[in-house]
C-alpha positions in Angstrom: -14.4 -3.8 -16.2 -16.6 -2.5 -13.4 -19.0 -1.1 -16.0 -20.8 -4.3 -16.1 -24.4 -4.8 -15.0 -23.7 -5.6 -11.4 -26.4 -7.7 -9.4 -24.3 -8.3 -6.3 -20.8 -8.9 -4.9 -20.0 -12.2 -6.3 -22.6 -11.1 -8.9 -24.2 -12.4 -11.9 -24.4 -10.9 -15.4 -26.8 -11.9 -18.1 -25.2 -14.5 -20.5 -24.2 -13.2 -23.8 -25.4 -16.7 -25.2 -27.3 -19.3 -24.0 -25.6 -21.7 -21.5 -24.2 -24.7 -23.5 -22.4 -27.9 -22.8 -18.7 -27.3 -23.4 -16.7 -30.3 -24.8 -13.9 -31.5 -22.5 -10.2 -30.9 -23.8 -7.3 -32.9 -23.1 -7.2 -36.6 -22.2 -7.4 -38.3 -19.0 -4.5 -38.5 -17.1 -3.0 -41.0 -14.6 -3.4 -39.2 -11.4 -1.2 -40.0 -8.4 -3.6 -41.6 -5.8 -1.0 -41.3 -3.2 -1.4 -37.4 -2.8 -2.3 -36.1 0.7 -6.1 -36.7 1.6 -8.1 -33.7 1.7 -10.5 -34.1 4.9 -13.9 -32.7 4.0 -14.9 -33.2 7.8 -11.9 -31.2 8.9 -12.6 -28.3 6.4 -16.5 -28.4 7.7 -15.1 -27.7 11.2 -13.1 -24.7 9.9 -16.3 -23.4 8.2 -18.0 -24.0 11.6 -15.2 -22.2 13.5 -15.5 -19.0 11.1 -19.4 -19.0 11.5 -18.9 -19.3 15.4 -17.7 -15.5 15.5 -21.1 -14.6 13.8 -21.4 -12.1 10.9 -17.9 -11.2 9.7 -18.8 -8.1 7.6 -16.1 -5.2 8.3 -15.7 -3.5 11.5 -17.8 -6.0 13.1 -16.8 -8.0 16.3 -17.1 -11.1 14.3 -14.6 -9.6 11.7 -12.0 -8.6 14.3 -12.5 -12.2 16.0 -12.0 -14.0 12.6 -9.2 -12.2 11.7 -7.3 -12.8 14.8 -8.2 -16.6 14.3 -7.1 -16.6 10.7 -3.9 -14.6 11.4 -2.9 -17.2 14.2 -3.8 -20.3 12.2 -2.1 -19.3 9.1 0.9 -18.0 10.9 1.4 -21.2 12.6 1.2 -23.1 9.1 2.6 -21.1 6.5 6.4 -20.1 5.8 5.4 -16.6 5.7 2.4 -14.4 6.4 1.8 -10.8 5.2 -1.1 -8.7 6.2 -2.2 -6.0 4.0 -3.9 -3.4 6.0 -5.8 -0.6 4.3 -9.0 1.6 4.9 -11.9 2.2 2.6 -14.7 4.8 2.8 -17.9 3.0 3.3 -21.4 4.1 3.8 -20.9 6.7 6.6 -18.0 4.6 7.9 -14.5 4.1 7.4 -13.7 0.4 6.6 -10.9 -1.2 8.4 -9.9 -4.0 6.1 -7.1 -6.6 5.8 -5.7 -9.1 3.2 -4.1 -11.9 4.5 -1.5 -13.3 2.2 0.0 -17.0 3.4 3.2 -17.9 1.2 4.4 -21.5 1.1 7.9 -21.7 -0.4 8.0 -18.1 -0.7 11.4 -18.1 -2.4 10.6 -20.7 -5.2 10.2 -18.9 -8.6 7.5 -21.3 -9.9 4.2 -20.6 -7.9 0.7 -20.5 -8.1 -1.8 -18.4 -6.3 -5.3 -19.6 -4.7 -7.6 -17.3 -3.2 -11.1 -16.6 -1.7 -12.6 -13.8 0.4 -13.3 -14.3 4.1 -15.7 -11.2 4.8 -19.4 -11.7 4.7 -22.3 -9.3 3.6 -23.4 -6.7 6.0 -27.2 -7.0 4.7 -29.4 -9.6 3.6 -31.3 -8.1 1.0 -32.8 -11.3 -0.4 -34.3 -12.3 2.9 -38.0 -13.1 2.9 -38.5 -11.4 6.4 -38.0 -7.6 5.3 -37.7 -6.6 8.7 -34.1 -8.3 8.9 -32.8 -7.2 5.3 -30.7 -4.6 6.8 -28.8 -7.3 9.3 -25.5 -8.9 8.4 -25.6 -12.7 7.3 -23.8 -15.5 8.9 -22.1 -16.4 5.5 -21.5 -20.1 5.8 -21.4 -20.7 2.1 -20.6 -17.1 0.9 -17.2 -16.5 2.7 -16.7 -19.4 4.9 -16.7 -22.1 2.5 -13.7 -21.0 0.3 -11.9 -20.0 3.4 -12.3 -23.5 5.0 -11.0 -25.2 2.1 -7.9 -23.3 1.9 -7.4 -23.7 5.7 -7.3 -27.2 5.3 -5.1 -27.1 2.4 -2.7 -24.8 4.2 -2.5 -27.8 7.0 -1.8 -30.3 4.2 1.1 -28.2 2.9 2.5 -27.6 6.2 2.8 -31.4 6.8 4.0 -32.1 3.3 5.5 -29.1 1.1 4.4 -29.4 -2.7 7.0 -29.1 -5.1 6.3 -25.5 -6.3 5.5 -22.3 -4.3 1.9 -21.9 -3.4 0.4 -18.5 -2.3 -3.1 -18.4 -0.2 -4.7 -15.2 -0.4 -7.8 -14.3 1.7 -9.3 -11.1 0.6 -11.4 -8.8 2.6 -14.3 -6.2 1.7 -15.4 -8.3 -1.2 -19.1 -8.4 -0.4 -19.7 -5.1 1.0 -21.4 -2.8 -1.5 -25.1 -2.6 -2.1 -26.7 -3.9 -5.3 -25.8 -1.8 -8.2 -22.9 0.2 -6.5 -20.0 -1.1 -8.6 -17.3 1.0 -6.5 -17.7 -0.9 -3.2 -17.3 -4.6 -4.1 -14.3 -6.9 -4.6 -12.3 -4.1 -2.2 -9.5 -6.5 -1.2 -8.9 -8.2 -4.5 -8.6 -4.5 -6.1 -6.0 -3.6 -3.4 -4.0 -6.5 -3.7 -4.0 -6.1 -7.8 -3.0 -2.3 -7.3 -0.3 -3.2 -4.5 1.4 -6.3 -5.4 5.0 -6.7 -5.7 5.7 -5.3 -9.4 7.6 -8.9 -10.0 4.9 -11.0 -8.7 3.9 -13.4 -11.4 2.4 -16.7 -10.6 1.5 -19.0 -13.3 -2.1 -18.9 -12.9 -4.6 -18.1 -10.0 -7.9 -20.2 -8.9 -10.5 -18.3 -6.9 -13.1 -20.2 -4.7 -16.3 -18.6 -3.8 -19.6 -20.3 -2.7 -18.2 -24.0 -2.7 -19.8 -25.3 0.1 -23.5 -26.0 -0.8 -25.0 -29.1 -0.1 -26.1 -29.5 -3.5 -23.1 -28.4 -5.4 -22.9 -28.0 -9.0 -19.7 -26.2 -10.4 -20.3 -25.1 -14.2 -17.4 -23.3 -16.1 -17.6 -19.4 -15.1 -17.6 -17.3 -18.5 -15.2 -14.7 -17.6 -12.8 -17.7 -16.5 -13.1 -19.2 -20.0 -12.6 -15.7 -21.5 -9.2 -15.0 -19.3 -8.0 -18.4 -18.6 -9.4 -21.4 -20.7 -6.4 -23.3 -20.3 -6.8 -23.4 -16.4 -10.5 -24.1 -16.7 -9.6 -27.1 -18.6 -7.1 -28.1 -16.2 -9.6 -27.9 -13.1 -12.5 -29.3 -14.8 -10.4 -32.2 -16.4 -8.8 -33.1 -13.1 -12.2 -33.3 -11.6 -13.3 -35.5 -14.4 -10.0 -37.7 -14.2 -10.9 -38.0 -10.3 -14.7 -38.8 -11.0 -15.6 -35.9 -9.0 -19.2 -35.0 -10.4 -19.6 -31.6 -8.7 -17.7 -30.1 -11.5 -20.2 -30.1 -14.6 -19.2 -29.7 -17.9 -21.4 -26.8 -18.8 -21.0 -23.0 -19.4 -22.3 -21.2 -16.4 -22.9 -17.4 -16.0 -20.7 -14.4 -16.2 -19.9 -13.5 -12.6 -18.5 -10.5 -11.3 -16.1 -11.7 -8.4 -12.4 -11.4 -7.2 -10.6 -12.9 -10.3 -11.5 -9.9 -12.5 -9.1 -7.4 -10.8 -6.3 -10.1 -10.9 -7.0 -10.7 -14.5 -6.9 -7.1 -15.3 -3.7 -6.8 -13.2 -2.1 -9.7 -15.7 -2.6 -12.7 -13.4 -4.7 -15.1 -15.3 -7.4 -16.5 -12.6 -10.4 -18.6 -12.9 -13.6 -18.6 -10.6 -14.7 -21.7 -9.0 -18.4 -21.0 -7.9 -21.8 -22.3 -7.5 -23.8 -19.1 -8.0 -27.2 -21.0 -8.0 -27.5 -21.5 -4.0 -29.0 -24.1 -3.7 -30.6 -23.9 -7.1 -31.7 -21.1 -9.8 -33.9 -19.6 -7.3 -30.8 -18.4 -5.2 -33.2 -18.6 -2.1 -30.4 -18.9 0.5 -28.1 -16.4 -1.3 -27.5 -13.1 0.7 -30.3 -14.1 3.2 -30.2 -15.3 6.6 -30.4 -18.8 5.5 -26.7 -18.8 4.3 -26.1 -21.1 7.2 -23.8 -24.4 8.1 -27.0 -26.7 7.6 -27.2 -25.8 4.0 -23.3 -26.8 3.4 -21.8 -30.1 3.5 -18.5 -31.8 4.2 -18.9 -33.6 1.1 -18.8 -30.6 -1.1 -15.9 -29.0 0.6 -14.0 -32.2 0.1 -15.0 -32.4 -3.7 -13.4 -29.0 -4.4 -10.4 -29.5 -2.0 -9.4 -32.7 -3.4 -9.3 -31.1 -7.0 -7.2 -28.4 -5.8 -5.0 -30.7 -3.8 -4.2 -32.7 -6.8 -3.6 -29.6 -8.9 -1.2 -28.2 -6.3 0.9 -31.5 -5.6 0.9 -32.2 -9.4 2.4 -28.9 -10.6 6.3 -29.3 -11.1 8.9 -26.5 -11.0 
């Protein structure tokens, strides 16, 4: 799996076929408009809270501060929280990494998995200022956006438990490796996939990555279409039925991301990602321009509303 051409963590491969429109499947459903409201402004405040710690690359002060914040916040919201602490040899350093596994209705046999990465990149290799390329990035979109959505969803589930079990997984060390170094990406997802309980079998997983872009456009990621086309349809058709236009009915690229180790471990998982941040030139991606002013509450609310609808319409 990891022999693909790697361009970056949450990385892009060249599509094997040209991008094309994918016909929507399924019919429009009557969605319950009385579901909990996902508040994009509150999610944006959670994004700002994370970036207030500075870069959250492994072994940094920001990483330690954000871990404490996430652990305390999720400990107060979830029915159960487990920390997966592990070490990984990095570039001349031993990385101290932590996955956070927050569980709602942990005894429910029917459950789904939602995940994101909470770490940020320790270098800015695409920054226009070459003198700053070895400095860690703030990661407002690439790290904080998906985490903010899941934190806000956790608050909703605390107030109104869903009918099924829901697990929120915040993986660490996703974005550590240098470009082209296959072995030091997706560290937390690989660790979880290798160390999950043998009987852990959620119905499906949904990964969020880079979902806060002000100019959000979310095509159907192609590995997701390969591994879990039915879940891709569930998500994009739900967005269509809700009138949420940020989910576009087109094929995206093949993206190497945290969903791949989970699929290899038997958990069918899709990736919701806007890799073109803010457009196909990727001028903010892995640069010091990945800052909150290039993200928006509206984008977070669009993604959060779709996830909220899916969580609360799943039945045991």
